[in-house]
N, C-alpha and C positions, 0 to 999 in steps of 0.2 A: 577368340577366346582369350588370347594374351592381352589384347587391348582392354577387354572387359575386366580382367584381373588387375590391370593397372589403374583403371578409372574407378573401380568399385570403392576403394577406401576413400577417395575424394568425395564421391557421391554420398557415401554413408556419413562422413563428417558433416557435409552440408545439410543432410536431412536431420541429423541429430542436433545440429546447431539451430535450425529453424524450430524444432520442437522445443528445445530449451528456451529459446528466446520467446516463444509463444507462452510458455508457462510463466516466465518472469513478467511479461507484459500483462498477462491476465491478473497476476498478483498486484501489479501496479494499478491497474484499472479498479480493482476491488478496493485497494487502499485509498485511492482518490475518491471513490464514491462514498466510502465509509467516513472519511474526513469531512466531506461535504454534508453528509447527514448529521454528523456530530456538531458541526458548526451551526447548522440550521436549528438544531435542538437548543444549543446555547443561546442563539439569538432570540428565540421566542420563549425560552424557559426561565427568564429572570425572576419570575414569581415563584419558582419551585424552591423547596427547602434547601437543596444543594445543587444549583445548576451546573457546576463544574463536574460533579460526579455523574449527573445525568447525561452530559455531553460525552464524557468518557465511555459510559456504558452504551450509549448509542453507537459510538464508533466500534466498540467491541461486538455489539449485536449485528452490525451491518457487515462485518468482516468475518463471516462464518467459515470460509474455506482457508483462512490464514491461521497459522499456529498461534494461539492467543498468548502463550508464554514468550514468544519472540516479538510480539507487537508492543511498541512503546508509544504511548499517547500522552500528550500534554495539552492543557487548555489554559489560555492566558486571557483574562478579562477582569474588569471591575464589576461587570454585569449591571451597570447603570444604564438607563435609557440613553441611547445615542452613542454609547461607547462601542468599541470594536471587540468582538470575541474572535480569538485566533486559536484554531485547533491544528495541531501538528502531530503526525504519526509517522513512524519509521518502521521498516521491516527489512530483514536481511534477504539478500538474493545471492545466488551463485549459479554461474553458467559453466558447466563442465562437459567436456566432450570426451567420451570414452575414458573417464576417470581422471582427466587432466583439467584442472580448474583454469578456465580462460579468463574469467572476470568474476569478482565477488565484491560485496560491499553492502551498504544499506540504502534502500530507496526511501525517500522522504516526500511527504505531501503536506502542504499547508493551505488552509482556507481561512479567509477572514470574512466576517459578516458584521453588520451593525446591529446592535441589540435594539429590539423593538420595544 
C-alpha cells in the first residue's frame, strides 16, 4: 500500500501528460490538414473572384474543432499561373499537468503549392 501511494502521483502525472500531448497532437494534425486543404483551394481557385479569401475560408471550414477566434491564417500569392501559393496558419497550445503549465506557445503549419 505504501509503495502504491508513492508511485501513484508519478503514474497520474504520466497519464495526464499523455492525454495532454494527445490533445495537442490532434490539434496539430487538424491544423496541418486544414492548411493543406486551403493551399489546394488557392492553387486551383485562381479563376475565383477572391482566391485569397476562398483559401482562408477553406482553412477555417476544415478546422472545425479548433477555436476559430484563436486561429490565424495568412495566404501569400500572386495567383498567376505557375506561381506558388503559400498558406500559413497558427494556433496556440498549452500542455499543463495538474494546473502547472509545462509548455505553451503557438504551433504553425505552412504548405506551398503551384497555382494551376
